[in-house]
N, C-alpha and C positions, 0 to 999 in steps of 0.2 A: 504493500500500500504506500502511495506517495505521501510524504509528510506535508503538513501544512506549514509552509515556511513563515508566513506572517505571524503565526502564533509564537514561533521561536523568536522572531525579531521583536515582537511586543514584549516578551519576557525579558529580553536583553535590555530594552528600553526602560522597563520597570525597575531594573536593578541599577540603572544609571544614576550615579550620585552627583552628576554635574549640577552646579548651582542654577537656580531658576533664571537668574539674570543672564547667564551665559546661554542657556537654552533659548531664551527670548531673542538674543542677538542672532542666533542661528536661524530661528523661525522667521524673523524679519528679513534676513538676507535671502532665505529661500523664497519668500513671497516676492521680493523685489526681482529676483532672478526669473521667476515664473512670469511676472507681469512684463518683463523686458522682451519676451518673445525670442530671446537669444538662443534658447535650447529647446525649441519646439520639436526638433527632430524631423527626419524625413517622413514621407507618408506612404501608406500602402499603395502599391502600383508604381512607385518610383524605382528607377534603376539604381541598384546598390553600387556605390562607388567602389572601384577596385582598390585593393591595398596589398602591399608586400611588407610584412613586419617580421621581426626576429622573435623566435621562441626562446625558452629558457636555456637552450643549448647553443644559441647563436645562429640557428638555422633559419633561413628565410622562408616564410610561409605566405602564399598568395591566396586571395579569395578565389580567383579563377581556377586554380588547381584543386582547391577543396570542393568547389561546385561541380567539378567533373565526377566526384565521388557521390554526390547527393546534396540535398538541401543543407543549408548552414544555419545554425542558431548562433547568432552573433551577440555576445554579451559585453557591454561596457561596464567596468567596475572601477572603483576609486583606487584600490591598492591593498596590499597585504596588511597594511597598518590598520585597516578599517574592519572592526569586528562584524559589522553588518554584512560587508562583502564576503568575509570568510564563512559566515553562516550560509549566505546565498550560494556560494560556490560549492560548499559541502552538500547542500541540498540538491544541487544540480548533479553532483557526482553520484548521489544515490539514485537519481532519476535517469542516469545515463543509459542503462540498459533499455529502458522504454523509449528513450530518444533514438537510440540506435535501431531499435525494432522498426521505427518509422522510416529508417533509411537515412536519417539525418546525422550530422556531427555538430559538436559544440566547440566554439572558439570564444575564449574570454580575453578581452583587451583592456589594458590599463596603461597609464603613463609611467609606471615605475620602470626602473632600469632592468635589463636582462638579468643582472646578478640578483636583484631583489626578487624578480620573478622566479628564478631558480630556487632560492631559499624558500619561497612560499610554496612552490610545487612540491618540494621535498617534504615540507612540514605538513602540508594538507593531503599529500598522496592523491593528487588529482590525475585522472586518466584522460584529460582533454588538453588541447593546446591553450597555453597562456602566452599571449603575445605582448610585446613591449611597444607601445605607441608613444615613445619618449617625448617627441615634440608636439604631440597632440594633434597631428595632422589628420589622422584617420577619424578621430573623434570630431574634429572640426568638419570634415567632409560629411559626417552623419548628423551634424548639427546638434551635438550634445556637449560640446566643449565650452567651458567658461573659466574666467579668471577668478580665483578666490578673492572675495572682497576684503578690504582692510580689516573690518571688524572681526570677520571669521578667522583671518590669518592671525590676528592677535590672540584669539582664543586658542587656536592650535599651538601657537608658539608657547602659550602659557602652560600647555600640557607637555611641552618638550618635543613637539612634533614639527619637523622641518620638511614640508612636502617638496620644496624645491630640491633639497638635498636627496630626498628619497627618490625623486624622479631624475636626478642628475641634470637639473636645469637651474637657470637663474629665476625663471618665472614660477609663480604659483598657479598652476592650471590643473583642472580636474574635469572628468566627464560626469554628467549626471548619470545615475544608474539607468541603463536602458537595455532592452532586448529587441533584436530584429530577427525575424525569420525570413530567409532569402531562398527563393526557389532556384532550380538549376538553370533557369534562363536569366538569373541575376536580378529578378524582380523581387521587391519587398512585399511579402504577403502578410506580415504581422509586425506591429510596432507597439511597444509599451515602455514608457519612461516616466520618471517622477523626480522632481527637484528635491523632494523629501527623501534623503538617503536611508531613512528607516523603513521605507516602503519598497518592496521588490516584487518582481514577477514570480508568481507561483509556478513551480515545476509542472504541475498538472495543467496549467494554462498553456504552457509551451507545448506539451504533448498533445493537448486537444486541438491545437492550431497547426500541427504538422500534417 
């Protein structure tokens, strides 16, 4: 039985000891990002932009090559430092047999460096591709990339988290969590994204849309 991911994410949030004023800053930043229209994402029926990105072993992986094998479930996540992302990817790992039964494959993309991707893959024991979109170009092509606002940057730095260093960049950039299903013709058949990083696409939703 496929687990309910959101229930686990909600439990993680309930155990969050972040002060209310900090949570409010993040909520306000999310609202502004959503209203900006900057990360509305591509739409169903759009042609999926091609990409070539390196995996945790430094090998180049292209969307075109993967689509020759079957439909692709493309997941944008923030990085291995994000506990919500780790829960999400682990839930997708458990659902991977059902995804493969549909003839599809899973690719997860974040701006973290290949070295950080490798350590995450080893830690999480994930059996799907984790790709490094270090400059955020692919996330930008899929219209899910944003620059972390100053107020949120200050919050993260207060927790000792340097996203620029984690991603090997001078910039503080992240994708909003997003899932695209791309058919073998390269057309987008399903899109789900949310500026609220505590909300993620259910594994069962992905399976139902394949």
